[in-house]
C-alpha positions as CSV (number, residue, x, y, z in Angstrom):
1,X,10.2,38.4,34.8
2,X,8.8,39.8,38.0
3,X,9.0,43.6,38.3
4,X,10.6,44.6,41.6
5,X,11.4,48.3,40.9
6,X,9.7,50.8,38.7
7,X,10.6,54.2,37.3
8,X,7.6,56.5,36.6
9,X,8.8,58.7,33.8
10,X,6.1,61.3,34.4
11,X,4.7,63.7,37.0
12,X,1.5,65.0,38.6
13,X,-1.5,62.9,39.3
14,X,-0.6,60.0,36.9
15,X,2.7,59.5,38.7
16,X,0.8,59.2,42.0
17,X,-1.7,57.0,40.4
18,X,0.9,54.5,39.2
19,X,2.8,54.7,42.5
20,X,-0.4,53.7,44.4
21,X,-0.9,50.5,42.5
22,X,2.8,49.7,42.4
23,X,3.1,49.9,46.2
24,X,0.1,47.6,46.6
25,X,1.9,45.1,44.4
26,X,5.1,45.4,46.5
27,X,7.0,47.2,43.8
28,X,9.7,49.8,44.7
29,X,8.9,53.2,43.0
30,X,11.2,55.8,41.6
31,X,10.4,59.3,40.2
32,X,12.2,62.2,38.6
33,X,12.6,65.6,40.4
34,X,12.8,68.7,38.2
35,X,13.8,72.3,39.0
36,X,10.4,73.4,37.7
37,X,8.5,71.5,40.5
38,X,11.0,71.0,43.3
39,X,8.2,70.4,45.9
40,X,5.7,68.6,43.8
41,X,3.4,66.2,45.7
42,X,4.3,63.1,43.6
43,X,7.9,63.3,44.9
44,X,6.8,62.5,48.5
45,X,4.6,59.6,47.3
46,X,7.5,57.6,45.8
47,X,10.0,55.5,47.6
48,X,13.0,57.1,45.8
49,X,13.6,60.4,43.9
50,X,16.2,60.8,41.2
51,X,17.3,64.5,41.0
52,X,17.1,66.0,37.5
53,X,17.2,69.5,38.9
54,X,20.5,70.2,37.2
55,X,19.0,69.5,33.8
56,X,20.3,72.2,31.5
57,X,19.4,70.8,28.0
58,X,16.9,72.6,25.9
59,X,14.7,69.4,25.8
60,X,12.3,69.0,28.7
61,X,13.4,66.6,31.4
62,X,10.5,64.1,30.8
63,X,11.4,64.0,27.1
64,X,15.1,63.3,27.5
65,X,15.2,59.6,26.5
66,X,18.9,59.0,27.0
67,X,19.0,60.6,30.4
68,X,16.0,58.7,31.6
69,X,17.4,55.4,30.3
70,X,20.7,56.2,32.0
71,X,19.0,57.0,35.3
72,X,17.1,53.7,35.2
73,X,20.2,51.7,34.4
74,X,22.4,53.5,37.1
75,X,19.9,52.6,39.8
76,X,19.3,49.1,38.5
77,X,15.6,49.7,38.0
78,X,13.6,46.9,36.3
79,X,10.9,48.7,34.5
80,X,9.6,52.1,33.2
81,X,6.0,53.3,33.2
82,X,5.6,56.4,30.9
83,X,2.1,57.4,32.1
84,X,0.4,59.5,29.4
85,X,1.8,62.4,27.4
86,X,5.5,63.0,27.2
87,X,7.2,59.8,26.0
88,X,4.2,57.5,26.4
89,X,3.6,57.1,22.7
90,X,7.3,57.3,21.6
91,X,8.3,54.2,19.7
92,X,11.9,55.3,20.1
93,X,11.6,55.4,23.9
94,X,10.0,52.0,23.9
95,X,12.7,50.6,21.7
96,X,15.5,52.1,23.7
97,X,14.0,50.5,26.9
98,X,13.9,47.2,25.0
99,X,17.5,47.6,23.8
100,X,18.7,48.3,27.4
101,X,16.7,45.3,28.8
102,X,14.3,47.6,30.7
103,X,10.7,46.5,30.8
104,X,8.6,49.1,29.1
105,X,5.1,49.1,30.6
106,X,3.1,49.6,27.4
107,X,2.8,48.0,23.9
108,X,5.5,47.0,21.6
109,X,7.6,49.7,19.7
110,X,6.1,48.4,16.4
111,X,2.5,48.8,17.7
112,X,3.2,52.3,18.9
113,X,4.9,53.2,15.6
114,X,2.0,51.9,13.4
115,X,-0.9,53.2,15.6
116,X,0.9,56.4,16.5
117,X,0.9,57.4,12.8
118,X,-2.7,58.0,11.9
119,X,-2.2,57.5,8.2
120,X,-0.6,54.0,8.8
121,X,-3.4,53.2,11.3
122,X,-6.1,54.1,8.7
123,X,-4.4,52.0,6.1
124,X,-4.6,49.0,8.5
125,X,-8.2,49.8,9.3
126,X,-9.1,50.0,5.6
127,X,-7.3,46.7,4.9
128,X,-9.3,45.0,7.7
129,X,-12.6,46.6,6.8
130,X,-12.9,48.8,9.8
131,X,-15.4,51.7,9.0
132,X,-13.5,54.8,8.0
133,X,-14.4,58.3,6.8
134,X,-13.4,59.2,3.2
135,X,-10.1,60.9,2.9
136,X,-6.5,60.7,1.7
137,X,-4.9,57.2,1.6
138,X,-1.8,58.7,3.2
139,X,-0.1,62.0,4.0
140,X,-0.7,64.9,1.6
141,X,2.5,66.6,0.4
142,X,1.1,70.1,-0.2
143,X,-2.1,72.3,-0.4
144,X,-2.6,71.5,-4.0
145,X,-2.9,67.8,-3.4
146,X,-5.2,68.5,-0.4
147,X,-7.4,70.6,-2.7
148,X,-7.7,67.7,-5.2
149,X,-8.7,65.2,-2.5
150,X,-11.1,67.7,-0.8
151,X,-12.9,68.4,-4.1
152,X,-13.5,64.6,-4.5
153,X,-14.9,63.9,-1.1
154,X,-16.6,67.3,-0.7
155,X,-16.3,70.1,1.9
156,X,-16.1,70.5,4.8
157,X,-12.9,68.5,5.4
158,X,-10.5,68.4,8.3
159,X,-6.7,68.4,8.1
160,X,-5.1,66.3,10.8
161,X,-1.5,65.8,12.0
162,X,-0.3,62.3,11.1
163,X,1.5,62.0,14.4
164,X,0.4,62.9,18.0
165,X,-3.0,63.9,19.2
166,X,-4.7,66.1,21.8
167,X,-6.3,68.3,19.2
168,X,-3.0,69.8,18.0
169,X,-2.3,70.0,14.2
170,X,-6.0,70.0,13.3
171,X,-7.9,72.5,11.2
172,X,-11.4,72.4,9.8
173,X,-11.7,73.6,6.2
174,X,-15.1,74.9,4.9
175,X,-14.1,75.7,1.3
176,X,-11.3,75.7,-1.2
177,X,-10.3,79.3,-0.4
178,X,-9.3,78.3,3.1
179,X,-7.3,75.2,2.4
180,X,-3.9,76.7,1.7
181,X,-3.9,78.8,4.9
182,X,-5.2,75.9,7.0
183,X,-2.8,73.5,5.5
184,X,0.2,75.7,6.5
185,X,-1.3,76.2,10.0
186,X,-1.9,72.5,10.6
187,X,1.5,71.4,9.3
188,X,3.3,74.1,11.3
189,X,1.5,73.2,14.5
190,X,2.1,69.5,13.9
191,X,5.9,70.1,13.4
192,X,6.1,72.0,16.7
193,X,4.1,69.6,18.7
194,X,5.2,66.3,17.4
195,X,8.4,67.0,15.3
196,X,6.5,65.8,12.3
197,X,4.8,68.2,9.8
198,X,2.9,65.5,8.0
199,X,-0.9,65.9,7.7
200,X,-3.7,64.1,6.0
201,X,-7.2,65.0,4.7
202,X,-10.4,63.5,6.0
203,X,-14.2,64.2,5.5
204,X,-15.4,66.3,8.4
205,X,-18.5,65.1,10.2
206,X,-20.4,67.9,11.8
207,X,-21.4,67.4,15.4
208,X,-20.6,63.7,15.9
209,X,-20.3,62.0,19.3
210,X,-16.8,61.0,20.4
211,X,-16.8,57.5,21.6
212,X,-13.7,55.5,22.7
213,X,-13.3,51.9,23.7
214,X,-10.9,50.7,26.3
215,X,-9.1,47.7,25.0
216,X,-6.5,45.4,26.7
217,X,-4.3,42.8,25.3
218,X,-1.7,40.4,26.6
219,X,1.5,38.9,25.1
220,X,-0.3,35.6,24.6
221,X,-2.5,37.1,21.9
222,X,-5.7,37.7,23.9
223,X,-7.5,41.0,23.3
224,X,-10.7,42.2,25.0
225,X,-12.5,45.5,25.5
226,X,-13.7,47.0,28.8
227,X,-16.6,49.0,27.4
228,X,-16.8,52.5,26.1
229,X,-16.4,56.1,27.3
230,X,-18.2,59.1,26.0
231,X,-15.9,62.1,25.5
232,X,-18.0,64.6,23.6
233,X,-17.7,67.5,26.0
234,X,-14.7,69.1,24.5
235,X,-13.0,72.4,23.8
236,X,-10.5,72.8,21.0
237,X,-10.7,69.0,20.5
238,X,-9.6,68.4,24.1
239,X,-11.8,66.5,26.5
240,X,-13.3,68.1,29.6
241,X,-15.8,65.6,30.9
242,X,-16.0,61.9,30.3
243,X,-18.6,59.2,31.2
244,X,-18.9,55.5,31.0
245,X,-20.9,53.9,29.6
246,X,-22.4,56.2,26.9
247,X,-26.1,57.1,26.7
248,X,-25.9,56.9,22.9
249,X,-25.1,53.1,22.7
250,X,-27.4,50.2,22.9
251,X,-26.3,46.6,23.3
252,X,-26.1,45.9,19.5
253,X,-24.1,49.0,18.7
254,X,-21.8,48.5,21.7
255,X,-21.0,45.0,20.5
256,X,-20.3,46.1,16.9
257,X,-18.0,48.9,18.0
258,X,-16.3,46.7,20.6
259,X,-15.5,44.1,17.9
260,X,-14.1,46.8,15.6
261,X,-11.9,48.1,18.4
262,X,-10.5,44.6,19.1
263,X,-10.0,43.9,15.4
264,X,-7.9,47.1,14.8
265,X,-5.8,46.2,17.8
266,X,-5.2,42.7,16.4
267,X,-3.7,44.1,13.3
268,X,-0.6,45.1,15.3
269,X,-0.6,42.2,17.8
270,X,-1.5,44.7,20.5
271,X,-0.8,44.2,24.2
272,X,-1.2,46.4,27.3
273,X,-3.8,49.2,27.7
274,X,-5.0,51.0,24.6
275,X,-7.9,53.1,23.5
276,X,-9.6,53.0,20.1
277,X,-11.5,56.2,19.3
278,X,-14.5,56.5,17.0
279,X,-16.8,59.2,15.7
280,X,-20.5,58.4,15.9
281,X,-22.8,60.3,13.6
282,X,-26.5,61.1,14.1
283,X,-27.6,58.0,12.2
284,X,-25.4,55.8,14.5
285,X,-22.8,55.2,11.9
286,X,-19.4,54.9,13.5
287,X,-15.9,55.6,12.0
288,X,-12.5,54.7,13.2
289,X,-10.6,57.8,14.1
290,X,-7.3,56.8,15.9
291,X,-5.8,54.6,18.5
292,X,-4.0,55.8,21.6
293,X,-1.3,53.3,22.7
294,X,-1.2,54.2,26.3
295,X,-3.2,54.6,29.5
296,X,-5.7,57.4,29.1
297,X,-6.4,60.4,31.4
298,X,-10.0,59.2,31.7
299,X,-9.2,55.5,32.6
300,X,-10.7,55.9,36.1
301,X,-14.3,55.9,34.8
302,X,-13.7,52.5,33.3
303,X,-12.2,51.4,36.6
304,X,-15.3,52.6,38.4
305,X,-17.8,50.7,36.3
306,X,-15.7,47.5,36.0
307,X,-14.1,47.3,39.4
308,X,-10.7,46.7,37.7
309,X,-7.3,48.3,38.3
310,X,-6.0,49.0,34.8
311,X,-2.5,50.0,36.0
312,X,-2.2,46.6,37.7
313,X,-3.2,45.0,34.5
314,X,-0.5,46.9,32.6
315,X,2.1,45.8,35.0
316,X,1.0,42.2,35.0
317,X,0.9,42.1,31.2
318,X,4.4,43.6,31.1
319,X,5.5,40.7,33.4
320,X,4.2,38.3,30.7
321,X,1.0,37.3,32.6
322,X,-2.2,36.6,30.7
323,X,-5.3,38.7,31.0
324,X,-7.3,37.6,34.1
325,X,-10.7,37.9,32.3
326,X,-12.2,36.8,29.0
327,X,-14.6,39.0,27.1
328,X,-17.7,37.2,28.5
329,X,-16.5,37.8,32.0
330,X,-16.3,41.6,31.7
331,X,-19.2,43.2,33.6
332,X,-20.2,46.9,33.4
333,X,-22.1,48.0,36.5
334,X,-23.5,51.5,37.2
335,X,-22.3,54.8,35.7
336,X,-19.3,57.0,36.2
337,X,-18.3,60.6,35.3
338,X,-14.9,62.2,35.3
339,X,-14.5,66.0,35.5
340,X,-11.1,67.4,34.5
341,X,-10.4,70.2,37.0
342,X,-8.0,72.5,35.0
343,X,-6.3,75.6,36.2
344,X,-7.9,77.6,33.4
345,X,-9.8,80.8,32.9
346,X,-12.9,79.7,31.0
347,X,-13.9,83.3,30.3
348,X,-10.5,83.8,28.5
349,X,-11.0,80.9,26.2
350,X,-9.8,78.3,28.6
351,X,-6.4,79.9,28.9
352,X,-4.0,78.7,31.7
353,X,-4.4,80.3,35.1
354,X,-1.1,80.4,36.9
355,X,-0.5,80.9,40.6
356,X,-0.5,79.3,44.0
357,X,-3.1,76.9,45.4
358,X,-3.8,78.9,48.6
359,X,-6.6,76.8,50.0
360,X,-8.5,73.8,48.8
361,X,-11.4,71.6,50.0
362,X,-12.0,68.1,48.5
363,X,-15.3,66.2,48.9
364,X,-15.2,62.7,50.4
365,X,-17.6,59.9,50.0
366,X,-17.6,56.2,49.1
367,X,-18.7,57.0,45.5
368,X,-16.1,59.8,45.0
369,X,-12.5,59.4,43.8
370,X,-10.1,62.3,43.3
371,X,-6.9,61.8,41.4
372,X,-4.7,64.8,42.0
373,X,-1.1,65.9,42.0
374,X,-1.6,69.1,44.0
375,X,-1.8,70.3,47.6
376,X,-2.2,73.6,49.4
377,X,0.8,75.7,48.6
378,X,1.5,74.1,45.2
379,X,2.6,76.4,42.4
380,X,0.9,76.1,39.1
381,X,3.5,76.9,36.5
382,X,3.5,77.4,32.7
383,X,5.7,74.4,32.1
384,X,3.2,71.6,32.3
385,X,-0.4,70.7,31.4
386,X,-3.2,72.8,33.1
387,X,-5.0,69.8,34.5
388,X,-4.6,69.8,38.3
389,X,-7.1,67.2,39.4
390,X,-9.7,64.7,38.3
391,X,-13.0,64.3,40.1
392,X,-14.5,60.9,39.4
393,X,-18.1,60.0,40.6
394,X,-19.9,56.7,40.6
395,X,-23.7,56.1,40.7
396,X,-25.9,53.1,40.3
397,X,-27.6,54.9,37.3
398,X,-26.8,57.9,35.1
399,X,-29.3,60.0,37.0
400,X,-27.8,59.1,40.3
401,X,-24.3,59.7,39.0
402,X,-25.3,63.2,37.9
403,X,-26.9,63.9,41.2
404,X,-23.8,62.8,43.2
405,X,-21.6,64.8,40.8
406,X,-23.5,68.0,41.4
407,X,-23.3,67.5,45.2
408,X,-19.5,66.8,45.0
409,X,-18.8,69.8,42.8
410,X,-20.5,72.0,45.3
411,X,-18.1,70.8,48.0
412,X,-15.0,71.1,45.8
413,X,-13.3,74.5,45.8
414,X,-9.8,75.7,45.1
415,X,-8.7,79.2,46.1
416,X,-5.8,81.1,44.5
417,X,-6.5,80.7,40.8
418,X,-9.3,80.2,38.3
419,X,-10.4,76.6,37.5
420,X,-13.0,74.8,35.5
421,X,-15.1,73.9,38.5
422,X,-17.9,76.5,37.8
423,X,-18.0,75.4,34.2
424,X,-18.5,71.7,35.2
425,X,-21.4,72.8,37.5
426,X,-23.0,74.6,34.5
427,X,-22.7,71.5,32.3
428,X,-24.6,69.5,34.9
429,X,-27.4,72.0,34.9
430,X,-27.9,71.7,31.2
431,X,-31.1,69.9,30.3
432,X,-29.7,68.1,27.2
433,X,-26.6,66.9,29.0
434,X,-28.9,65.5,31.7
435,X,-30.8,63.6,29.0
436,X,-27.6,62.4,27.4
437,X,-28.4,64.2,24.2
438,X,-25.2,66.0,23.3
439,X,-22.3,65.8,20.9
440,X,-19.0,67.5,20.2
441,X,-20.8,70.8,19.4
442,X,-22.1,70.9,23.0
443,X,-19.8,73.7,24.1
444,X,-20.7,76.0,21.2
445,X,-24.4,75.2,21.0
446,X,-25.5,74.5,24.5
447,X,-23.2,76.6,26.8
448,X,-24.5,80.0,25.8
449,X,-23.5,81.5,29.1
450,X,-19.9,82.5,28.6
451,X,-19.3,83.6,32.2
452,X,-19.1,80.8,34.6
453,X,-18.8,81.8,38.3
454,X,-20.2,80.4,41.5
455,X,-23.1,82.5,42.6
456,X,-21.6,83.1,46.1
457,X,-18.1,83.9,44.8
458,X,-18.5,87.7,45.2
459,X,-19.9,87.4,48.7
460,X,-17.1,85.0,49.7
461,X,-14.5,87.4,48.3
462,X,-16.0,90.3,50.2
463,X,-16.1,88.2,53.4
464,X,-12.4,87.2,53.2
465,X,-11.3,90.7,52.3
466,X,-13.3,92.3,55.2
467,X,-12.2,89.6,57.6
468,X,-8.6,90.1,56.7
469,X,-8.9,93.9,57.0
470,X,-10.4,93.5,60.5
471,X,-7.7,91.0,61.5
472,X,-4.9,93.3,60.4
473,X,-6.5,96.2,62.4
474,X,-6.7,94.0,65.4
475,X,-3.1,93.0,65.1
476,X,-2.2,96.7,65.0
477,X,-4.3,97.8,68.0
478,X,-4.4,94.6,70.0
479,X,-8.2,94.6,70.8
480,X,-10.8,96.3,68.7
481,X,-11.3,99.1,66.3
482,X,-13.5,102.2,67.1
483,X,-15.8,102.9,64.2
484,X,-17.3,106.0,65.8
485,X,-20.2,106.6,68.3
486,X,-18.7,104.1,70.6
487,X,-19.2,101.1,68.3
488,X,-16.5,98.6,67.8
489,X,-16.0,95.5,65.7
490,X,-13.7,92.5,66.1
491,X,-12.9,89.7,63.7
492,X,-15.1,87.3,65.8
493,X,-18.1,89.6,65.6
494,X,-17.6,90.1,61.9
495,X,-17.3,86.4,61.4
496,X,-20.6,85.8,63.2
497,X,-22.4,88.5,61.2
498,X,-21.1,87.2,57.9
499,X,-22.3,83.7,58.7
500,X,-25.8,85.0,59.2
501,X,-25.9,86.4,55.6
């Protein structure tokens, strides 16, 4: 069945990203308007807007399965794209779409269910001889059971939520004394984040690299991978910078990890976009961690080095079309980085920075791509994720990509709130990052400077404050201001002097 109309059950930059490809394919696009973002940029990008502003239920609009299904049916929409987050990995949502004869742009409900539960996914991996870390065979029911398992495999261990991801419901346990406290914390956080308190125990690998493989399957049983992404620059288990390919992999290791990623996907007859995540230790041993059954935030770096449109592939697979390429046809060319520009105060532990985007300047070049859901005047609220843009840079080599990234970050600025832009600049200045010698401990070990600020920030702040002061005085007195001894100053003179600094 050809998709003629599509509801994007999401917001922000991913909604705009899906809309762009859908329009190129001649597909009519629909989005949901909420009272929390009545003037959001993605609303103007779509062909049609469904008003959810009167939503009064306690559940968030983008999580209200029945209301979204009803809206799609009422407007005779063919398909639903969940983006990432929200309902993207909800087997219930995928099943309800299937029940109502709506095309769900993603994998089957069964695949989402099995891979979405990490304990089930690990059991499948173990059965098919995919490398795994030692740990519990399933969920652990209480701290006592967790202690027994931890004593067998040795400390440190990590407690992980069986459902969900994004670093939530995870606690590292260094010794037996900590396990009861950490178990309760992990379970409680998992219950709040995923409505599932179940956790499992796993051997904790200190300072691994986080490598993920982009896989893709169709409904005819074909599954391939599109190379890897390095995601080791993280804070609180959440990614900040990604690159593709990884400097840590050679041809042999890439082939072995790629085959393992495809094999785990085959266990659930996977189709659509998915990501298989691995931990890679210092001896190049890799271990299956989890599978994400959706498009990833960092999918653009794969698009940059392959020249493929993964959203288009998702839509075509959902229309029962076969994959356009075989594994031997996939070519990785050049290098790409993605920098997540978050509205966060890095000095305050990456806490959200709320406010209004007063001014912004975005760099432009043939090797630069910016995926964003904001514009000047946009209000950053506490209701949604703090990521406001993604800066994606391509270079012929890793060295060139780093060079282009540094140049682009210098030209990227956002006024009105704090962002991770200065932090990203500091990462690029790090010698080990430049060499590709880093792992998930990078933030703690390498970023010893805890105060990230552009060197000209104070000068610029003084300039704007003084300029504004002079402008206001001019408005009050029409011409100029007497500063004594016959000297006067106007905003234009001030501007000229400041430029000479």
